[in-house]
C-alpha positions, 0 to 999 in steps of 0.5 A: 635243574636249571632255572629259566629267567623270566627274560629268556622266553622274550629273548628267544622270541626276539632272536626268532623274530630277527631271523624271520625278518632277515630271511623275509628281507632276503626274499624281497629284494627287487623293487617290483616285489617290494612295491607289490607287497607295500600295497598287497600286505596292507590290503590283506590286513585291511581285509581281516579287519573288515571281515566282521563288517563287510565280508564281500569287500573283505574277500575282494581285498584279500584276493587282490592282496594275494594276487599282488603277492604272487605277482611280486614273487613270480614276475619280479623276485622269481621265488615262492612267497615266504608264507607258503614256505614258512607257515609260522605266525612270526613270519606274518609279523615279519611281513608286517614289519617289513612293509612298515619299514618299506613305507618309512623308507618311502616317507624318508626318501630312502626307498629306492636306495634301500632296494638297490643297496639290498639287491647289491648286497644279495648279489655280492653274497651269491 
């Protein structure tokens, strides 16, 4: 019988998260898609936090956040939202991490350059 170390499940989770985040990034290459997600994802998170206090406002934020997600994918990226394809909680966490990283790039003045670099890398891979 093989013994499982206590660190093994954590290592598996990290590898899984890394794969989800890599895939998530590959599906969000255009500036338009990234911008809609930078606003839409926080609105969805805010709606969840707001639900116990004001359901009507939470529904509005939830709806607006999802509308922005679909605009980003259908008008800019021309693909389906990742969460519709991969119904996995790790993907939702990857989406949050992606948006945080995008906002960090904005604050540090790297947003446009990172979007262009990722788009050029994806085009080279195609």
